[in-house]
N, C-alpha and C positions, 0 to 999 in steps of 0.2 A: 105774611103779615104786612099790612100797610100802615106806616107811621107817617103822620103829617106834622111838619113844623110850620105853624101858621103865624102870620103877622110880624115876622121878624125883619129887622134891617139886615140884609144879607150882603156880606163882602164876599163875592164869589171867587175872586182871583182868576176869573175866566177872561182872558184877554180878548175874546170874541165879543163880549158884552160891551156896550158903549159906556155904561156908567160903572164907577168903581164900587158903588153900593146902591142897593135898591130895596124897596119894600116888596118882598116876595114870599111865597109859600114853597116849601120843599117837600116833595113826596118821596118817601123811601119805601121800596118794596123789598122786604127781606134785608139783604145787605147792600142794595144798590139804589142810587138816586135815579128815580124814573121820571121825575118832572120838576122843573124849577119855573114857577109861573105866578102870575098875580091872581089872588082870590080863587084858589082851588076849591071846586065844589063837588069833587068826586067822592068815591067811597073811601073809608078808612077804618082801621081797627083801633088806633090810638092817636090822640092829638097832643102836641106840646104847644101851648100858647106862648109864643115868643114876643108878644107885644112889649114895646119899649125895651127890647133886648137886641143884642147883636149876634148874628150867626156868621161864623167864618169857618174855613177849612181847619181841621185839626193841625196843630203845629208839628213840624218834622225836625227832630233833633238829629243832625247828620253826623255827629261825632260825640260819643260818650262811652263811659265804662260804668255800667249800671251796678256792678258789684262793689263799687268803691264808695258807697254811701257812708260807711263808717269812717272814712277819711275826710269827711266834710271839713273844709277850712283848716287844713293842717299844713299849709304851705308857707307860713310866715318866715321870712329871713333865710330862705334856702333857694339856691339856683335850681333850675330844672334837673340838672344832672345829680346834684347833691340830694335833692328831694326824692328822686327815684331810687338812687343807690343806697342812701343812708336811712331813709324813713319808710318809703312805700314798699319796695320789693322785698326787704327782709320780713316785713309783717305779712305781705301777701303769700310768701312761701309757707306760712303756717296755716293758711285758711283752708278749711275743708269744703266739700261740696255743700254740706248743710249750712255752713257759715255763709257761703255765697248765695244760697237760696234765700236766706233771710235778708241779706244786704241788698240783693236785687229786688226782692219783694218790696222793700222800703222805697227803692227808687221808682218802681212801677206805680206805686200809690202816689208818690210825689208828682209823677208825670200826669196821671189822670187828674189830679187836683189842680194842676197848673195848665191844662189844656194841650198837652203834647199827646198825640195819638200814634206817632211812629218814632222809633229810635233806631239809629245805626250804631250798634253796640259791638265792641270788641273786648273780650275778657277771657279768662281761663275758668276752670271749674264749671264747664259748660252744662253739666247735668243739673247743678243747682240753679244756674241762671235760667235754663230753659223751663224748669219746673215753675219758677215764679212768673216768667213771661207767659206761659201757657195758662196758668191759673187766672191771671188778671186779664187775659185776652187783649193785651197790648199788641199793636202791629209792630213787628220787629224785623229789622234787617240785622242779621246776627253773624258772628264769627268767633273763632277760637284764635287767641293770640298765637302767632307763629314767630318764635324767636330761636335762633340757633345758627350753627355752623356745620351742618351736615353730620353732626354727631348722632348716635342712635336715639337719644332723647328728643332731639329736634325733628328727626324724621318720623318718630312716633307721633308727634303733634300733628304732622300733615296727614297721617293715616287716620288719626282720631277725627280730624276735620272731614276727611273724605267720607267716613262712616256717618258722621253727623248729617251731611248733606243727603246722602242716600236714604237714611232712616226717616228723614223729615220731608220728603218730597210729597207734594199734594196738599200741604198746609197753606191755606190762602193767607194766613196772617204771618207766615214765617218765610222769609227768603234769606239769602246768604251773600256775603262777600268773602273774598280771600284777604286775610289781614296780616301780612308780614309787618312786624312792629315798626321797623324803620330801616333806613339804609345804613345806619350805624350800629344796629344790634344784630344784624344778620350778614353773613358773608355773601359774596357774589353768587356762589353756587347754590346756596340755600334760597336766595332771592329768585334765582332762575327757576328753582323747583316750585316756588310759590306761583310763578307765572304759568308754569305747566299745568298745575291743577286748576288755576283760574280758566285757562283755555279749555281744559277737559270738560268742565261743567258750564262754560260760557258765563262766568261770574265776574262782576266788577272786582277791582282790587282797591282796598282801603288801607292807607298807610300814613303814619306820622311823617311829616315832610317839612324840613326847613323851619323848625319851630323857633330856634334861636340862632344867633350868629355862630356860636361855638360848634353847633351841629353842622352848619353849612361849611365851616372851615375844615371840620373833620372829614366830611364827605369829599371835599376837594383834595385833601391830603391823601386820602385812601385811594381815590380813583383817578386823580389828576384830570378831572372833568368837572363841569358844572353839574349840580344835582339833576337838573332836567335832562342833561345829556346822558347821565347814568340811567335814568328811567328809560330813555330811548334804547340804550344799549341792552338793557335787560328785557326788552320786548314788552314793557308795560303799557305802551300806547296801543297795543293790539286789543286791549280790553278797555271797557269803561273804567276810568281811573278817578278815585276820590282821594284828594290830598288833604289830610288833616293839618290845620294850622296855616302852613304856607306864609309864614310871617315875613320871610325875606326871599323874594323871587325877583331876579334882575329883569330889566327890560328885554334883554336877549332871550332869557328863559321864558318870559311871558309870550313872546312871539312864537316860540317853539310849542309851548303848551296849547296855544290858541288853535293850532292846526289839528288837534285831536280831541277826543271826547273826554275832556278833563274837567273836573269840578274842584274848587277849593272851598274847604270848610273853615271858616274863620271862627275862632274861639276867644272872643275878646277878653272875657273875665280871666280865664286861665292865663292868657298871654301877659296880662297886666300883673296878675298876682305873682307869677314866676319871673317877672322882669324880662320877658322875652322881647317885647316890642309891640309895635302897632302895624299890622299888615296894610299895605296900600291897596285897599279894595277898589278904590276909584280907578286906579290904573288897570287893575285886573279886568274890571268890567269894560273899560274903554278898549281893551285888547280882545274883547269878545269871550272871556272866560266866565263860565257859570260860577257864581259865588253863592254859597249857602251858609247856614248858621248851625253851630254846635255849642254845647255847654262844656265839653270835656267831662271828666268825672268830677264829683263834688269836692274831691281833695284839692283840686286847683281851681275849679269853676265855682265852688261854694254851693251851688244849687242847680236844679234842673228847670228852673222857671224861665222859659224862653222869652217871656215878655220883658224880664229884666235885662237879658242879654241883647234883645233887640234894641232897646233904648240906648244901651251903651255903645253898640256898634255904630249907630247913627251919629252919636255925639263925637265919638273918637275921630271919625273921618272928617267931620266939620272942623274939629280942633286941629287935626293934622294939617289940613290945607288952609286953615284960618279963613274959611269960606263956607258960609251956611248953605250955599246953593249946590254943593257938590253931590249931595245925596238927599233923596226925599224919603219920607216915611213909607210910602208905598213900595219903594225899591227894597227897603228893609223887610217889609212884610212878605215880599216875594221870596227873599232869602229863607224865610222861616216856613214857607209853604211850597209853592210851585217849583221854585229853584231846587229845593231839597228833594222834591219828588223826581225831578229830572236827574239829579245826581245819583239817586238810588235806582234808577231805571224803573220807576213806579209812576211816572207822570201820566200814564194811560189809566191808572187806577185811582190816584189820590192827588192832593195838592191844590185842587180847585173844586168848586161846587158846580157841577154840570151833569147833565143827564148821561147815564151810562157809567159814571164813576162810583167807586165804593163810598158808602156813607160814613166817612170819618169827619165828624163835625164837632164844633165847640160853640156853646151859647154863653154869651157874656151878659152880665147884668151890671150896667154902669150907673145904676141908681144909688150912688153913695156920695155922701157929702165931700169925701176926700178928693174926688175927681170930678166934681160937678162945677160948672156945666160942661157939656160936650158941644163945642163949637166946630172944631175940625175933627171929624170922626176918626180918620185914619191916623192922624197924629196922636189922638187920644189913645187909640189901641196900642200903638207902638211905644208910647212914652209913659203912660200913666196906669195902664191896667196892672192890677196885682192879682195874686192867687185867689183872694176872696171875691174877685169879680167873675171868676169862672164858675158858672152856675151848673152847666150840664156838659158832659163829655160823652160822645157817641163814637164807637169804633165798629166798623163793619156792620152798621145798622143796629148794633146792640147798645142800649143805654147803660153805660158803666157807672155814671154818676149823674144824679138829678137833684136839683135843689141842694147841692153840696153834700149829698149823701150817696155813698156807694150802693149800687144795686146788687152787689154780690156779697156773700158772707165773708167778712174779714174782722178779726179781733185785733184792732190796732193796739190795744193795751198789752196784749200778749206778744205782739210783734216787738213792741218797745222793750219788753222784758228780755226777749231773745237778743235784740241788738245790744242791750246793756251787758248781757252775759258774754256775748262774743267780743265786744270791745274790751271788757275787763280782762278776759282770758288772754287775748292777743297782746294787749299792752304789757301785761305781766310777763308773758313769755318773751317778749322783745327785750325786756330788761334783763 
């Protein structure tokens, strides 16, 4: 099937092209972009007229917990450690696979509506999560939380993950990372076990890292080393490494990280809500470290709308340095697209609009009075686009939403009822 997106203003994120955006037609054959050209005149089965609209690569959320949608905005007045131990983990321990199916389904719909086509997700209750991910046909880099100290339960989690990878090989929309929760919730032997399975399947490692100062101090106390030195001792630099948060990383550690295939996922909203701090992304980039963007779960990140998180990450760096020149909107858009693809080892497939890549695309309609006029297009996309501007979402060549309407069957009112039921039950059990 040949789908043609005609007459759009295309932000390709392809560094080989001279212009940041151009009037182009995009030809999609089945799941792959086969041509990006001016005024395509060849055969087609379906056309989307993108006149006066913006076409860009689907956004890539490099750190999130999709099953946490019921915890949306529950973080007021709690530190990270108190929020996890006193509020989130006790409720999560009561959640069933069915609960997680519905909470993940809600997150998948939110991503499609807000232009995110790929998520890097870590959670438990994997059967429920995968059911929702597969039904909605979101591209997912997925894993099972690995927490423990070599006790039978924690080793069972690793075997559960091993089976998950084996059973889902060959799914083009589903790849995996190994996700030890953090350096402070796993002992050294268990962390080494996680590295072994990452090496066995040649998978990236995705881990919470230096989210706040108390975590950094705890790691130093336990290991008598800098956190980055702990990673090296564990053998984590042998794999592609995705560090979630990375709010506090010293110059010495940045120099070490820059020597390896390491990406840092900044989660600005979550870090602000939990009082963690502001990561020095400008310094990370100057040191040659790949920086990408995540929302975290909705509990601390509030939402999965990457456009909102893009705007904030740009403004925070300018405020931190008291200098508006330290970061450009295009750099931020790279964090949410091609940089994310590089972090997930998917830049050969997604992250930019170019021939041979998978057709993961978003079409924006900026014809609304709230953000009119558009004088600087890239700046407009990063700072002013809202979810109502996302007109069409395409993943792997399939139109999942067009004109704000899902193209697959989903009863949103029934989903809301189930979410209400789950929330009511879990909150009453918690009490």
